[in-house]
N, C-alpha and C positions, 0 to 999 in steps of 0.2 A: 292250155291246161285245162283240166277237170276245175268245175267250182270250186270243189272242197282243198284241193291242191293250189288253188290260188289263193283262198281264204289264209291257208296254213304260211304261204310263203310271205304274203303281204303282213301277215302277224310278227313274223320272225323281223322282216325289215323295219316294224315298227317298235321294234323292242322288246318283244315278248321273249321271256327266258325261262318259262315256267309252263310247263302244260300238262293236265291231269285229264286222262278220259277214259272211256269205256267202250268197246266196239258197238255200234248198231247201225245199221242198213238204214238210211242211204248214206251216210256221212263218214264211213270208216275209212275213207281215202285221205281225208284230212287227220283223222290220228296216225295214219300209216305216214304221212307226209312228215308230219312232227317227229316221229320217231326216228326217220331216216335222218332228217337233216337238222332239226334242233339242236343236237349235242356238239354239230359242227361250229357254233355259234357261243358255246359255253353254257347253253342253255340244258334245263333239266325237263325231261320226259318220264312221266310215270304212267304206265298202263295200270290205273286202280282195280281194285277187286271188285269194284262197284260204282255206279253213279254217284250214290252217296258218298262213298269214301272220294272220289273224285272233285266233287263240289267241296268236300271240307278241306282236300290239299289245297284247292283254289284259296280258300279263306287262310290258311296258314301262309300261303306264299305272298299274298297281298298285303297281310298284317307285316311282313316283313320287307314290304317296299317294291316285290318284284311287279312285273307287268306279267300277270297272271292269265289264263285262258283255259277253257273246257269246251266239250261240243258234245252234242249229242241228238237225238231224234225221238219224238213221240214219247214212247212208254219211259225213255232215259230223262227226259225232260220233267216227266211228273216227279220222279224219284229225286231230282234234284232241288225240288221246290223249297224245302224246310231248310237247305244251306243256302238258298237264294235269300230267302226271308232273313236270315242270320247276316248274310254278308251286307245287305241293305241297312240293316238296324246298327250294325257295326261301323258302317260308313266304309266299307272296302272295296275299292274301286277294282273291276274285273271285266273281261270280255267273255260272254257265253253264248255260244253259236248253236242256233236250233235250225237243223234242214228237216221240216216238217215232213210227215208222213201220213197216210192216211189213218183216220182213228173213227171211233174212239175204241177203247180196250187195245189189245195187239194190232188190229187194226190191218195195215198193208203196208209194201216199202214203197208204193208209188207216190207222187207229190200232192200235197194238201196244203190249204190255208187254216186249218181248223184247230191252230193253237193260238187265235189271235186273242180270244179273250184270257188266254192261260200269261200270254205275254203281257198285253197293254192293262190289266187288272192286277198286276203282280204275282199272281199265280200261288203264291202260299199263304201264309197265315200273315195277319197284322196289316197296319195301315202304311203301305210301301207302296212304290213303282219302281220300274226299271225304265231307263231310256231304251225303245225299240227302234231299231234300222231296219229298213225292208228293201234291199237290193232288187232290180229286177232282171241283171245280167251278169256274166261272170266278171267282166271289167268293174261294174259299179260294186260287186261284192268287196273286189280287191281294194278299190277306192274307199270304201266306208269302214274299213276294219283299221286304219291307222285313227280315223276320226274317231271311232268307237272307244279305242284306248285312250284317246285324249280326252272326250268326254268323262269317260270313266274318272281319269285323274283329275280333271278339271273340277267336277261335282261330287267324287268321292262317292261313285254310286256303281253299280254293276249295270253292264250295258248288253242288251241282247240283239245279236244280229240274226234276223229272222228271214231266213231264206226256205227253200222245199228240196224235196229229193230231184226234182229236176234240176234246178240251180245247181245241186252238188254233183250232178254227174254229167250234166254238158259239157263238151268240151269246145273252147272257145279263143281265140286272140287274146292277150292280155299283156298291157304295157303297166310296167311297175313304174308309178311317177316318182320322182324324188320326194323322199319324206321330209315335210317340213314340220316339225313338231311344235306344237303350240306353246307358248309361253304360260306354265302351269306353275301353280303355288308349291312350297316347298314342302316335302314329304316328313313336316317336323312331327308326325304323329306315329311313325313305326316305329315297330319293336326290333330294335338292333343291339340290346344288350345295354345295362344303364350303368357303366363304368362310369365315372368321370362326370354324370348329369343325373337328376331325377329319374326315377322308373316312371313309365307310361303303362297304360292299360288299354286294353279295348275289350270292351265286355259289352255283347248286346242285350244287356237285361239289369233290371234292378228290381229288388223286393218291395221298393216304396213306389206304389201308382203315381204318385205325384211327379217322380223323378222321370218312370218311362214316360209319362204325359209330355214333359219337356223334351225329352228325347225324339217324341214323335213330331210336337211341334218345331224342331229343329229339321226333320226331315221334311216336313211340310214346306218350311221356307226355300229349301233347296228345289224342292218340286216346283214352286212357284218362279222360281229363277229359271229353271229349266223351260218353263213354259215362255216365260216371256222372251227367251233368247237361243232357242234352239230347234224351233219348228221348220221341217224342210219339206218339200213338195215340188213335184214337176206339174208345169201346167202346158197342154199344147191345145192349140187351134181355140180358143177361149175368147175371140172377137166375136159378138154377136151368133151363139149357137143355136141350134135348136133343141139339142139336149145335151146334159151334162153326164158323163160317166165317171164314176170313182172306181179305183181298181187298185191294189197294189201286188208286190213283187211280179210274179210270173202272169198273172191276170193281166195286171198293167201293162206289160210287153206284148200280151196277145190284143190288146184293146188298140194297140198303136196301128196294127193293121186293120182293126175295125175303122179306124178313124180314117184310114186311107180308101178303103173300099166304099164307104159311106160317102164320101166326097164325089165319087164319081156317079153316084144318085143324086147328087144336089142335098145331101142331109150333111149339116155342118155340125160335128161331136166336139166337145170340148171335153179332154180328157184331164181329169185330176188325181194325179198319181202321189199319193202319201209317201214321202220316203222315210220321216219320222211317225210310225205309228202312235207312238207316245213320246213326246205331246204329239196331239192329233191336231192337224192344219184346221181346227173347227172355224177359225175367222176367216180364213181364205175361203173356204166353202160358203159361209155365210155372207160375206160381201157379195160374191158372183151370185149366189141365189137369189140376194136382194135386186141386185143390179138388172138381172135379166129374166126371171121369173120363169124360167122353164123346169121341166121336170129334170129328176135325177135318176140316173140308174146305176144302181152299186153292183159290181160282178165280182165275185169270190168263190175260191174253190172250198167252198164249205157251205151249210146249209142257213147262213145267214148271221155275222157277228160283226164286223166293220159297219154293216147297214145301219147299226143300232146309234153309232158314232156319227153318221151321216145324218141320221133323223135326228138327232139332237142339235147338231149344227144349223139345220135349216130352221128349226124350230116350229114347224108345222107351216110353214109360208110356202114350200113348194111340194110337189108330189113325188114320193120317194118309191122306186120298183126296184126290184132285185132279180137278179138271176145268179144260181149257184150249181155247181156241181160238187159232187162230194167222194169221200172214199178213195181217192188217188186217182178221180178221173178229173181229167183237163177239158173244161171247155174249149170250143172250138171258135174261130173268128166268125164263122158261119153261122152258128147257135147264135152267139152274143149280135151279130148282124139282124137275124129274125126278130128278136127279142127288141132290138132299138125300133124297127119298122112296125110292130106290133104297138108300140109305145106311142109313137108318133102319129101313126093310122089312127089310134083311136077305138075304142068300141064300136062295134059295127051293129 
């Protein structure tokens, strides 16, 4: 299946019954799959008139207790940010898929990782975060979708699945594993009509600043709990390495080839691939940095965004290098290998 189609099928199997979206390359196949198949399961599909309308519909469905989802890319994600901020403050769970494309502006339809800051720093206005999951292959995309819905329900927060245009379009074999839903708290806050019970309200604002401060403090307690329990990353070849490479998503997948090729030249590379971009695996990186004292190379399909989180993690104790391509250009294994050799060789 194509990556976008696999995500859609995984969402349906995970209980998603409400999808609202607007077409934009390179994720339109996800929307088309939902349009074709979601009604067969009693679900609701709406092609909204805009991205702003789509995210607002997600708000309404989530408030009514539905597993709701939307997807977009680049400019469409920018338009959704106000709604995502509202969802976060209202503590409404949902899954938001961003298949990144080259930017800034209208940019290009080719894959990129330039939305890292947008996804991991909230993206909209206010003191909020979203859990961000970053798959590296079609299979992992399908695996992370049910986890995303479960984490959204567990913590009552929006979750972003952050892929890219290549991952949306690549066709690969996919195994849909039996879905085992987490034991989740009851949705005793949803709006279902108050006949026979006291009314409920979901309002993401208050005219009293002290009340708003308490709302933000409540969110911060949730974010601290997420940091303690939900960090995920893949470590490869991390016993006594010559150098560390930190890369996520498609770039992380390419680096796996670099690791194999470097071994033929006697160079041992440890790959650290964050799967949760927020919460970021800072302590994992810090502990490895302190243990081995080696240089770090951060590889991204942008001009340097996750590199800032790696620099914060190592706290100046290790040198951090960067290699990136942008605008929709995918770095090759050969380019990354040359950068690794340049770092290990040192200045001439």
